OpenMM code with the backbone's topology and positions (N, CA, C; nanometers):
from openmm import Vec3, app, unit

residues = "MET GLU GLY THR ILE ALA ILE TRP GLY GLN GLU THR PHE VAL TRP GLY PRO LYS GLU ILE GLY PHE VAL MET LEU LEU ALA GLY LEU THR GLN ILE LEU VAL GLN GLY VAL LEU LEU ARG VAL LEU LEU LYS TYR GLN ASN GLU THR THR ILE ILE ARG SER GLY TYR VAL SER LEU ILE LEU GLY PHE PHE ILE ILE PRO PHE SER ASN LEU TYR PHE ILE PRO ILE ALA VAL ILE LEU LEU CYS TYR GLY ILE GLY VAL SER ASN PRO CYS LEU ASN SER LEU ILE SER LYS ASN ALA ASN PRO GLU SER ARG GLY LEU ALA MET GLY SER ALA TYR SER SER GLN ALA ALA ALA ARG PHE LEU GLY GLN PRO LEU ALA GLY LEU MET PHE LEU TYR LEU GLY LYS ASN TYR HIS PHE TYR PHE ASP VAL ILE PHE LEU SER LEU LEU ALA ILE PHE TYR PHE PHE ILE ASN LEU ASN ARG THR LYS THR LEU".split()
positions = [
    Vec3(7.3745, 28.5704, 17.3056),
    Vec3(7.3796, 28.6702, 17.4118),
    Vec3(7.4797, 28.7801, 17.3818),
    Vec3(7.6056, 28.7848, 17.2724),
    Vec3(7.6707, 28.9424, 17.2519),
    Vec3(7.5875, 29.0241, 17.2349),
    Vec3(7.4507, 29.0079, 17.1969),
    Vec3(7.3603, 29.1432, 17.1185),
    Vec3(7.3462, 29.1866, 17.3080),
    Vec3(7.2940, 29.0760, 17.3698),
    Vec3(7.2214, 29.1547, 17.5416),
    Vec3(7.3024, 29.1596, 17.6265),
    Vec3(7.4219, 29.0815, 17.6137),
    Vec3(7.5298, 29.0708, 17.7422),
    Vec3(7.5519, 29.2091, 17.8200),
    Vec3(7.5734, 29.3267, 17.7191),
    Vec3(7.6073, 29.4352, 17.7832),
    Vec3(7.5142, 29.5356, 17.8418),
    Vec3(7.3571, 29.5149, 17.7752),
    Vec3(7.2731, 29.5860, 17.8919),
    Vec3(7.1897, 29.5195, 17.9763),
    Vec3(7.2666, 29.3863, 17.9819),
    Vec3(7.2152, 29.2538, 18.0949),
    Vec3(7.3085, 29.3110, 18.1957),
    Vec3(7.4648, 29.3023, 18.1901),
    Vec3(7.5452, 29.3407, 18.2395),
    Vec3(7.5362, 29.5188, 18.3124),
    Vec3(7.4953, 29.6046, 18.2357),
    Vec3(7.4658, 29.6973, 18.3239),
    Vec3(7.3374, 29.6941, 18.4280),
    Vec3(7.2574, 29.6124, 18.3692),
    Vec3(7.1144, 29.6322, 18.4438),
    Vec3(7.1763, 29.5148, 18.5988),
    Vec3(7.2103, 29.3956, 18.5593),
    Vec3(7.2761, 29.3718, 18.6708),
    Vec3(7.3492, 29.3588, 18.7339),
    Vec3(7.4927, 29.4090, 18.7618),
    Vec3(7.6100, 29.4518, 18.8155),
    Vec3(7.6346, 29.5891, 18.7885),
    Vec3(7.5701, 29.6843, 18.7382),
    Vec3(7.6335, 29.8048, 18.6797),
    Vec3(7.7296, 29.8386, 18.6384),
    Vec3(7.7600, 29.7112, 18.5091),
    Vec3(7.8991, 29.7147, 18.4302),
    Vec3(7.9009, 29.8775, 18.3408),
    Vec3(7.9765, 29.9120, 18.3401),
    Vec3(8.0332, 29.9849, 18.2175),
    Vec3(8.1046, 29.9351, 18.1012),
    Vec3(8.1280, 30.0164, 17.9990),
    Vec3(8.2020, 29.9795, 17.9167),
    Vec3(8.3358, 29.8853, 17.9187),
    Vec3(8.4469, 29.9084, 18.0281),
    Vec3(8.5145, 29.8277, 18.0851),
    Vec3(8.5393, 29.7354, 18.1307),
    Vec3(8.3903, 29.6762, 18.1959),
    Vec3(8.3514, 29.5605, 18.2317),
    Vec3(8.2956, 29.4859, 18.1285),
    Vec3(8.1893, 29.5193, 18.0484),
    Vec3(8.1964, 29.4477, 17.9193),
    Vec3(8.3166, 29.4333, 17.8154),
    Vec3(8.3993, 29.4798, 17.8622),
    Vec3(8.5053, 29.4601, 17.6806),
    Vec3(8.5747, 29.3349, 17.7845),
    Vec3(8.5746, 29.3023, 17.9124),
    Vec3(8.6556, 29.1908, 17.9895),
    Vec3(8.5781, 29.1036, 17.9421),
    Vec3(8.4564, 29.0996, 18.0017),
    Vec3(8.3373, 28.9958, 17.9295),
    Vec3(8.3640, 28.9371, 17.7912),
    Vec3(8.3904, 29.0506, 17.6973),
    Vec3(8.3816, 29.0169, 17.5513),
    Vec3(8.5515, 28.9750, 17.5214),
    Vec3(8.6428, 29.0049, 17.6335),
    Vec3(8.7522, 28.9472, 17.6166),
    Vec3(8.8061, 28.8126, 17.6293),
    Vec3(8.7326, 28.7810, 17.7447),
    Vec3(8.7018, 28.6219, 17.8017),
    Vec3(8.6543, 28.5459, 17.6998),
    Vec3(8.5409, 28.6227, 17.6242),
    Vec3(8.4861, 28.5063, 17.5279),
    Vec3(8.5185, 28.5268, 17.3875),
    Vec3(8.6261, 28.6168, 17.3773),
    Vec3(8.7222, 28.5654, 17.2613),
    Vec3(8.8000, 28.4828, 17.2650),
    Vec3(8.8593, 28.5546, 17.3930),
    Vec3(8.9971, 28.4102, 17.4127),
    Vec3(8.9650, 28.2592, 17.4412),
    Vec3(8.8231, 28.2284, 17.5001),
    Vec3(8.7617, 28.1485, 17.5401),
    Vec3(8.7702, 28.0577, 17.3960),
    Vec3(8.7455, 28.1397, 17.2948),
    Vec3(8.6389, 28.1192, 17.1464),
    Vec3(8.7905, 28.0595, 17.0634),
    Vec3(8.8724, 28.1273, 17.1050),
    Vec3(8.9909, 28.1008, 16.9977),
    Vec3(9.0837, 27.9603, 17.0748),
    Vec3(9.0536, 27.9663, 17.1906),
    Vec3(9.1134, 27.8335, 17.2709),
    Vec3(9.0442, 27.7084, 17.2355),
    Vec3(8.9397, 27.7577, 17.2411),
    Vec3(8.8086, 27.6623, 17.2032),
    Vec3(8.8380, 27.5801, 17.0372),
    Vec3(8.8508, 27.6898, 16.9634),
    Vec3(8.8249, 27.6516, 16.7944),
    Vec3(8.9497, 27.6146, 16.7625),
    Vec3(9.0728, 27.6778, 16.8297),
    Vec3(9.2031, 27.6878, 16.7651),
    Vec3(9.2800, 27.5577, 16.7990),
    Vec3(9.2841, 27.5119, 16.9601),
    Vec3(9.3354, 27.3892, 17.0397),
    Vec3(9.2157, 27.2491, 17.0758),
    Vec3(9.1417, 27.3442, 17.1390),
    Vec3(9.0522, 27.2027, 17.2173),
    Vec3(8.9674, 27.1274, 17.1215),
    Vec3(8.9208, 27.1711, 16.9730),
    Vec3(8.8271, 27.1074, 16.9180),
    Vec3(8.8955, 26.9730, 16.8651),
    Vec3(9.0505, 27.0388, 16.7810),
    Vec3(9.1392, 26.9508, 16.6893),
    Vec3(9.1531, 26.8175, 16.8025),
    Vec3(9.1864, 26.8431, 16.9118),
    Vec3(9.2393, 26.7415, 17.0300),
    Vec3(9.0789, 26.6503, 17.0887),
    Vec3(8.9877, 26.7133, 17.0842),
    Vec3(8.8441, 26.6352, 17.0984),
    Vec3(8.8472, 26.5750, 16.9749),
    Vec3(8.8408, 26.5858, 16.8378),
    Vec3(8.8083, 26.5261, 16.7202),
    Vec3(8.9195, 26.4131, 16.7036),
    Vec3(9.0228, 26.3896, 16.8394),
    Vec3(9.0806, 26.2694, 16.7590),
    Vec3(9.0328, 26.1636, 16.8313),
    Vec3(8.9608, 26.1727, 16.9550),
    Vec3(8.9034, 26.1220, 17.0686),
    Vec3(8.7451, 26.1120, 17.0251),
    Vec3(8.6906, 26.1828, 17.0139),
    Vec3(8.5466, 26.1686, 17.0017),
    Vec3(8.4951, 26.1970, 16.8228),
    Vec3(8.3841, 26.1666, 16.8014),
    Vec3(8.3159, 26.1955, 16.6571),
    Vec3(8.2434, 26.3461, 16.6662),
    Vec3(8.2050, 26.3799, 16.5771),
    Vec3(8.1005, 26.4877, 16.5839),
    Vec3(8.0148, 26.5285, 16.6525),
    Vec3(7.9318, 26.4098, 16.6579),
    Vec3(7.8324, 26.3855, 16.7018),
    Vec3(7.8297, 26.3899, 16.8128),
    Vec3(7.8896, 26.3602, 16.9022),
    Vec3(7.9424, 26.3206, 17.0658),
    Vec3(7.9846, 26.4706, 17.0823),
    Vec3(8.0575, 26.5676, 17.0164),
    Vec3(8.1316, 26.6793, 17.0539),
    Vec3(7.9887, 26.7441, 17.0488),
    Vec3(7.8831, 26.7751, 16.9478),
    Vec3(7.8105, 26.8309, 16.9581),
    Vec3(7.7336, 26.8504, 17.0485),
    Vec3(7.6952, 26.6619, 17.0949),
    Vec3(7.5834, 26.6515, 17.2238),
    Vec3(7.6539, 26.7847, 17.3176),
    Vec3(7.7919, 26.7503, 17.3600),
    Vec3(7.8615, 26.7996, 17.4903),
    Vec3(7.8143, 26.9851, 17.4391),
    Vec3(7.8287, 26.9814, 17.3383),
    Vec3(7.8162, 27.1895, 17.3338),
    Vec3(7.7243, 27.1830, 17.3362),
    Vec3(7.5651, 27.1280, 17.2968),
    Vec3(7.4751, 27.1957, 17.3253),
    Vec3(7.4251, 27.1321, 17.4648),
    Vec3(7.5014, 27.0911, 17.6108),
    Vec3(7.4717, 27.0397, 17.7438),
    Vec3(7.5252, 27.1952, 17.7652),
    Vec3(7.6775, 27.2060, 17.7144),
    Vec3(7.7325, 27.3535, 17.7808),
    Vec3(7.6361, 27.4374, 17.7827),
    Vec3(7.6027, 27.4443, 17.6213),
    Vec3(7.4890, 27.5997, 17.5970),
    Vec3(7.4190, 27.6015, 17.7018),
    Vec3(7.3267, 27.4568, 17.7427),
    Vec3(7.2067, 27.4990, 17.7816),
    Vec3(7.2161, 27.5294, 17.9890),
    Vec3(7.3310, 27.4780, 18.0158),
    Vec3(7.4022, 27.5101, 18.1446),
    Vec3(7.4129, 27.6572, 18.1404),
    Vec3(7.5444, 27.7302, 18.0181),
    Vec3(7.5909, 27.8477, 18.0310),
    Vec3(7.4172, 27.9267, 18.0498),
    Vec3(7.3728, 27.9447, 17.9970),
    Vec3(7.2030, 27.9925, 17.9757),
    Vec3(7.1583, 27.9987, 18.0976),
    Vec3(7.1650, 27.8252, 18.1603),
    Vec3(7.1476, 27.8393, 18.2777),
    Vec3(7.1908, 27.9220, 18.3903),
    Vec3(7.2972, 27.9501, 18.3806),
    Vec3(7.3694, 28.0068, 18.5060),
    Vec3(7.3583, 28.1739, 18.5156),
    Vec3(7.3908, 28.2159, 18.3859),
    Vec3(7.3568, 28.3750, 18.3710),
    Vec3(7.2821, 28.4052, 18.4698),
    Vec3(7.1597, 28.3846, 18.4282),
    Vec3(7.0229, 28.4865, 18.5231),
    Vec3(7.0454, 28.4445, 18.7001),
    Vec3(7.1144, 28.3653, 18.7338),
    Vec3(7.1021, 28.3322, 18.8778),
    Vec3(7.2761, 28.3401, 18.9011),
    Vec3(7.3799, 28.4365, 18.8269),
    Vec3(7.4998, 28.4554, 18.8575),
    Vec3(7.5417, 28.5666, 18.9496),
    Vec3(7.6288, 28.5680, 19.0213),
    Vec3(7.6858, 28.6583, 19.0629),
    Vec3(7.7909, 28.6862, 19.0111),
    Vec3(7.9129, 28.7726, 19.0460),
    Vec3(8.0337, 28.8480, 18.9607),
    Vec3(8.1437, 28.7071, 18.9476),
    Vec3(8.0929, 28.5976, 19.0397),
    Vec3(8.1991, 28.4469, 19.0272),
    Vec3(8.1412, 28.3514, 18.9024),
    Vec3(8.0395, 28.3598, 18.9128),
    Vec3(8.0159, 28.2196, 18.7988),
    Vec3(7.9473, 28.3444, 18.6878),
    Vec3(7.9631, 28.4473, 18.6134),
    Vec3(7.9920, 28.4873, 18.5218),
    Vec3(8.0802, 28.4330, 18.4574),
    Vec3(8.2351, 28.4661, 18.4848),
    Vec3(8.2937, 28.4065, 18.3619),
    Vec3(8.2696, 28.2390, 18.3401),
    Vec3(8.2318, 28.1360, 18.4178),
    Vec3(8.1640, 28.0225, 18.4468),
    Vec3(8.1039, 27.9745, 18.3587),
    Vec3(8.0100, 28.1203, 18.2992),
    Vec3(7.8976, 28.0348, 18.1742),
    Vec3(7.9241, 28.0965, 18.0380),
    Vec3(8.0402, 28.2315, 18.0914),
    Vec3(8.0473, 28.2760, 17.9433),
    Vec3(8.1429, 28.1242, 17.8846),
    Vec3(8.2365, 28.0961, 17.9607),
    Vec3(8.3119, 28.0108, 17.9094),
    Vec3(8.2307, 27.8833, 17.8453),
    Vec3(8.1576, 27.8209, 17.9131),
    Vec3(8.0075, 27.7519, 17.8246),
    Vec3(7.9754, 27.7703, 17.7581),
    Vec3(7.8957, 27.9050, 17.7293),
    Vec3(7.8498, 27.9244, 17.6574),
    Vec3(7.9773, 27.9493, 17.5332),
    Vec3(8.0724, 27.9591, 17.4528),
    Vec3(8.1633, 27.9954, 17.4314),
    Vec3(8.2181, 27.8620, 17.3783),
    Vec3(8.2196, 27.7433, 17.4524),
    Vec3(8.2621, 27.6358, 17.4296),
    Vec3(8.1438, 27.5793, 17.3713),
    Vec3(8.0356, 27.5972, 17.3735),
    Vec3(7.9226, 27.5820, 17.3621),
    Vec3(7.8720, 27.5571, 17.2120),
    Vec3(7.9141, 27.6747, 17.1702),
    Vec3(7.9087, 27.7658, 17.0196),
    Vec3(8.0587, 27.7137, 16.9315),
    Vec3(8.1270, 27.7011, 17.0362),
    Vec3(8.2947, 27.6747, 16.9793),
    Vec3(8.3165, 27.5426, 16.9051),
    Vec3(8.2321, 27.4673, 16.9475),
    Vec3(8.2414, 27.2805, 16.9133),
    Vec3(8.1207, 27.2824, 16.8358),
    Vec3(8.0328, 27.3115, 16.8632),
    Vec3(7.8984, 27.2902, 16.8006),
    Vec3(7.8796, 27.3396, 16.6556),
    Vec3(7.8941, 27.4670, 16.6157),
    Vec3(7.8925, 27.4905, 16.4792),
    Vec3(7.9873, 27.4681, 16.4060),
    Vec3(8.1406, 27.4379, 16.4200),
    Vec3(8.1824, 27.3427, 16.3495),
    Vec3(8.1430, 27.2371, 16.2884),
    Vec3(8.1222, 27.1638, 16.4101),
    Vec3(8.0970, 27.0124, 16.3812),
    Vec3(7.9586, 27.0190, 16.3414),
    Vec3(7.8448, 27.0958, 16.3283),
    Vec3(7.7516, 27.0875, 16.2583),
    Vec3(7.7733, 27.0782, 16.0858),
    Vec3(7.8633, 27.2545, 16.0855),
    Vec3(7.8705, 27.2278, 15.9427),
    Vec3(7.9719, 27.0980, 15.8484),
    Vec3(8.0685, 27.0339, 15.9361),
    Vec3(8.0956, 26.9060, 15.9154),
    Vec3(8.0257, 26.8582, 15.8763),
    Vec3(7.9627, 26.7579, 15.9629),
    Vec3(7.8745, 26.6768, 15.9341),
    Vec3(7.7865, 26.6898, 15.8048),
    Vec3(7.7447, 26.8421, 15.8287),
    Vec3(7.6506, 26.8530, 15.6801),
    Vec3(7.7330, 26.8596, 15.5471),
    Vec3(7.8201, 26.8443, 15.5359),
    Vec3(7.9490, 26.9128, 15.4146),
    Vec3(7.9870, 26.7415, 15.4038),
    Vec3(8.0011, 26.6449, 15.5063),
    Vec3(8.0327, 26.4698, 15.4668),
    Vec3(7.8920, 26.4327, 15.4381),
    Vec3(7.8114, 26.4688, 15.4784),
    Vec3(7.6533, 26.3787, 15.4714),
    Vec3(7.5646, 26.4240, 15.3460),
    Vec3(7.6126, 26.5195, 15.2889),
    Vec3(7.6056, 26.5535, 15.1346),
    Vec3(7.5651, 26.4701, 15.0414),
    Vec3(7.5018, 26.4903, 14.9838),
    Vec3(7.5114, 26.4446, 14.8361),
    Vec3(7.6259, 26.5520, 14.7239),
    Vec3(7.7344, 26.4862, 14.6917),
    Vec3(7.8407, 26.5612, 14.6263),
    Vec3(7.8154, 26.6660, 14.5282),
    Vec3(7.6405, 26.6336, 14.5007),
    Vec3(7.5845, 26.6951, 14.3687),
    Vec3(7.5235, 26.8777, 14.4445),
    Vec3(7.4723, 26.8339, 14.5787),
    Vec3(7.3988, 26.9044, 14.6095),
    Vec3(7.4760, 26.9761, 14.7497),
    Vec3(7.6038, 26.9592, 14.7782),
    Vec3(7.6969, 27.0301, 14.8748),
    Vec3(7.6635, 27.1098, 14.9042),
    Vec3(7.6717, 27.2274, 14.7641),
    Vec3(7.7010, 27.3576, 14.8088),
    Vec3(7.5376, 27.4226, 14.8045),
    Vec3(7.4369, 27.3637, 14.7472),
    Vec3(7.3210, 27.4042, 14.8625),
    Vec3(7.2985, 27.3509, 14.9978),
    Vec3(7.2874, 27.2275, 15.0543),
    Vec3(7.3147, 27.2085, 15.1803),
    Vec3(7.4197, 27.3139, 15.2545),
    Vec3(7.5434, 27.3715, 15.2340),
    Vec3(7.5849, 27.4293, 15.2838),
    Vec3(7.5445, 27.5626, 15.2634),
    Vec3(7.5402, 27.6097, 15.1484),
    Vec3(7.4492, 27.7191, 15.1278),
    Vec3(7.3139, 27.7579, 15.2594),
    Vec3(7.2485, 27.6577, 15.2126),
    Vec3(7.1344, 27.6406, 15.3705),
    Vec3(7.1223, 27.6148, 15.5186),
    Vec3(7.2709, 27.5423, 15.5203),
    Vec3(7.2985, 27.5272, 15.6663),
    Vec3(7.3185, 27.6846, 15.7093),
    Vec3(7.4140, 27.7661, 15.6240),
    Vec3(7.4873, 27.8831, 15.6850),
    Vec3(7.4049, 28.0238, 15.6159),
    Vec3(7.2637, 27.9822, 15.5980),
    Vec3(7.1159, 28.1084, 15.5889),
    Vec3(7.0827, 28.0685, 15.6666),
    Vec3(7.0632, 27.9421, 15.7866),
    Vec3(6.9582, 27.9336, 15.8437),
    Vec3(7.0417, 27.9580, 15.9761),
    Vec3(7.1649, 27.9755, 16.0006),
    Vec3(7.2288, 28.0337, 16.1034),
    Vec3(7.2129, 28.1507, 16.1078),
    Vec3(7.2488, 28.2204, 15.9754),
    Vec3(7.2389, 28.3941, 15.9402),
    Vec3(7.0915, 28.4598, 16.0007),
    Vec3(6.9818, 28.3677, 15.9820),
    Vec3(6.8591, 28.3957, 15.9934),
    Vec3(6.8014, 28.3790, 16.0913),
    Vec3(6.8814, 28.2859, 16.1996),
    Vec3(6.8704, 28.2475, 16.3716),
    Vec3(6.9497, 28.3959, 16.3930),
    Vec3(7.0389, 28.4474, 16.3741),
    Vec3(7.1224, 28.5722, 16.4323),
    Vec3(7.0429, 28.6566, 16.4454),
    Vec3(7.0250, 28.6585, 16.3197),
    Vec3(6.9607, 28.8057, 16.2681),
    Vec3(6.8150, 28.8274, 16.3318),
    Vec3(6.7419, 28.6784, 16.3414),
    Vec3(6.5767, 28.6872, 16.3929),
    Vec3(6.6486, 28.7146, 16.5336),
    Vec3(6.7184, 28.6353, 16.6418),
    Vec3(6.6838, 28.5965, 16.7298),
    Vec3(6.7795, 28.7547, 16.8024),
    Vec3(6.8687, 28.7928, 16.7676),
    Vec3(6.9004, 28.8809, 16.8690),
    Vec3(6.7593, 29.0604, 16.8624),
    Vec3(6.6559, 29.0503, 16.8067),
    Vec3(6.5760, 29.1385, 16.8079),
    Vec3(6.4676, 29.0684, 16.8822),
    Vec3(6.4737, 28.9543, 16.8463),
    Vec3(6.3618, 28.8932, 17.0068),
    Vec3(6.4030, 28.9026, 17.1725),
    Vec3(6.5820, 28.8510, 17.1215),
    Vec3(6.5980, 28.8386, 17.2890),
    Vec3(6.5540, 28.9974, 17.3300),
    Vec3(6.6286, 29.1176, 17.2360),
    Vec3(6.5945, 29.2660, 17.3197),
    Vec3(6.4188, 29.2655, 17.3374),
    Vec3(6.3547, 29.2097, 17.2765),
    Vec3(6.1957, 29.2712, 17.2756),
    Vec3(6.1866, 29.2003, 17.4000),
    Vec3(6.1897, 29.0403, 17.4844),
    Vec3(6.1985, 28.9915, 17.5610),
    Vec3(6.2640, 29.0787, 17.6850),
    Vec3(6.3754, 29.1104, 17.6690),
    Vec3(6.4428, 29.1910, 17.7591),
    Vec3(6.3542, 29.3091, 17.8314),
    Vec3(6.3416, 29.3592, 17.6664),
    Vec3(6.2780, 29.4679, 17.7339),
    Vec3(6.1211, 29.4613, 17.7802),
    Vec3(6.0295, 29.3985, 17.7553),
    Vec3(5.8942, 29.3693, 17.7599),
    Vec3(5.8944, 29.2985, 17.9031),
    Vec3(5.9809, 29.1797, 17.8702),
    Vec3(5.9557, 29.0414, 17.9885),
    Vec3(6.0429, 29.0398, 18.0946),
    Vec3(6.1664, 29.1181, 18.1080),
    Vec3(6.2537, 29.1211, 18.1824),
    Vec3(6.3818, 29.0962, 18.1435),
    Vec3(6.4937, 29.1117, 18.1950),
    Vec3(6.6127, 29.1126, 18.2022),
    Vec3(6.6937, 28.9570, 18.1933),
    Vec3(6.5894, 28.8784, 18.2279),
    Vec3(6.6764, 28.7284, 18.2510),
    Vec3(6.5754, 28.6003, 18.1062),
    Vec3(6.4494, 28.6661, 18.0941),
    Vec3(6.3758, 28.6157, 17.9893),
    Vec3(6.4287, 28.5506, 17.8954),
    Vec3(6.5091, 28.6662, 17.8363),
    Vec3(6.5508, 28.5673, 17.6624),
    Vec3(6.6477, 28.4547, 17.7246),
    Vec3(6.7247, 28.4606, 17.8654),
    Vec3(6.8060, 28.3614, 17.8699),
    Vec3(6.7409, 28.1957, 17.9484),
    Vec3(6.6363, 28.2173, 17.9923),
    Vec3(6.5247, 28.1737, 18.0198),
    Vec3(6.4342, 28.0727, 17.8884),
    Vec3(6.4380, 28.1264, 17.7497),
    Vec3(6.3792, 28.0970, 17.6579),
    Vec3(6.5222, 28.0020, 17.5806),
    Vec3(6.5812, 28.0526, 17.6393),
    Vec3(6.7278, 28.0172, 17.5589),
    Vec3(6.7064, 27.8397, 17.6324),
    Vec3(6.7471, 27.8443, 17.7194),
    Vec3(6.7553, 27.7323, 17.8117),
    Vec3(6.5969, 27.6439, 17.7423),
    Vec3(6.4853, 27.6803, 17.7699),
    Vec3(6.3467, 27.5813, 17.7071),
    Vec3(6.3662, 27.5751, 17.5839),
    Vec3(6.4431, 27.6329, 17.4874),
    Vec3(6.3915, 27.5812, 17.3143),
    Vec3(6.5286, 27.4874, 17.3144),
    Vec3(6.6524, 27.5084, 17.3909),
    Vec3(6.7511, 27.4028, 17.3795),
    Vec3(6.7222, 27.2952, 17.4301),
    Vec3(6.6323, 27.2869, 17.5205),
    Vec3(6.6503, 27.1192, 17.6379),
    Vec3(6.5058, 27.0765, 17.5086),
    Vec3(6.4361, 27.1314, 17.4656),
    Vec3(6.3360, 27.0910, 17.3534),
    Vec3(6.3703, 27.0151, 17.2871),
    Vec3(6.5156, 27.1288, 17.1981),
    Vec3(6.5505, 27.0507, 17.0958),
    Vec3(6.6190, 26.9151, 17.0585),
    Vec3(6.6873, 26.9215, 17.2347),
    Vec3(6.7605, 26.7830, 17.2816),
    Vec3(6.6660, 26.6922, 17.3349),
    Vec3(6.5385, 26.7405, 17.3850),
    Vec3(6.4369, 26.5617, 17.3643),
    Vec3(6.3722, 26.5363, 17.2296),
    Vec3(6.3810, 26.6608, 17.1511),
    Vec3(6.3521, 26.6199, 17.0365),
    Vec3(6.4219, 26.5314, 16.9739),
    Vec3(6.5430, 26.5673, 16.9574),
    Vec3(6.7034, 26.4649, 16.8710),
    Vec3(6.6674, 26.3291, 16.9708),
    Vec3(6.6454, 26.3276, 17.1132),
    Vec3(6.6887, 26.2250, 17.1950),
    Vec3(6.5417, 26.0925, 17.1172),
    Vec3(6.3986, 26.1695, 17.1027),
    Vec3(6.3308, 26.0705, 17.0176),
    Vec3(6.3014, 26.0308, 16.9244),
    Vec3(6.4113, 26.1142, 16.8464),
    Vec3(6.4082, 26.0998, 16.6600),
    Vec3(6.5471, 25.9463, 16.6465),
    Vec3(6.6608, 25.9606, 16.8064),
    Vec3(6.7139, 25.8537, 16.8029),
    Vec3(6.6863, 25.7563, 16.7775),
    Vec3(6.5530, 25.7492, 16.9150),
    Vec3(6.5571, 25.6473, 16.9942),
    Vec3(6.4597, 25.5841, 16.8691),
    Vec3(6.3437, 25.6474, 16.8236),
    Vec3(6.2484, 25.5689, 16.7032),
    Vec3(6.3920, 25.5183, 16.5905),
    Vec3(6.4684, 25.6246, 16.5475),
    Vec3(6.5710, 25.5219, 16.4336),
    Vec3(6.6346, 25.4073, 16.4795),
    Vec3(6.6600, 25.4135, 16.6030),
    Vec3(6.7397, 25.2848, 16.7144),
    Vec3(6.6227, 25.1816, 16.6522),
    Vec3(6.5296, 25.2036, 16.6519),
    Vec3(6.4086, 25.0693, 16.7216),
    Vec3(6.3803, 25.0089, 16.5334),
    Vec3(6.3919, 25.1062, 16.4323),
    Vec3(6.3883, 25.0683, 16.3210),
    Vec3(6.4821, 24.9951, 16.2794),
    Vec3(6.6240, 24.9947, 16.3613),
    Vec3(6.7188, 24.9146, 16.2323),
    Vec3(6.6985, 24.8099, 16.3443),
] * unit.nanometer
topology = app.Topology()
chain = topology.addChain("A")
for resn in residues:
    res = topology.addResidue(resn, chain)
    for name in ("N", "CA", "C"):
        topology.addAtom(name, app.Element.getBySymbol(name[0]), res)
């Protein structure tokens, strides 16, 4: 989102640096609240897996809302996206460190961070190309479809795992 929101906002709402700055301010403050306050509270009542699921649902909803947004729905979409990112990444990293073999924990964490960096490195240019050649909303559609397919895949893996237990 960070890589294309400025040009998307300019293209959709004729936003300039000031308006984009307000969106980024909202995103930053939301991330601070989510990771600094809300995540700590959620972890007292829910496990990481449940929180990750809520984060993925929030990401899907946020990416889905943006292309259909007016000025009133953009803050909702940004908050949903920041919640999704803000709870999913720390909980995923926590689960990886807890479930990795102690001898290979460094390798597991390094691989996870490398994968996240590669996704950001490859995702931004891909989103830019979609924006340029397909239209301003297609990278959001792609995100919704991709995350939805991951959710379906996860559901079937867990369904099979439950049947074998």
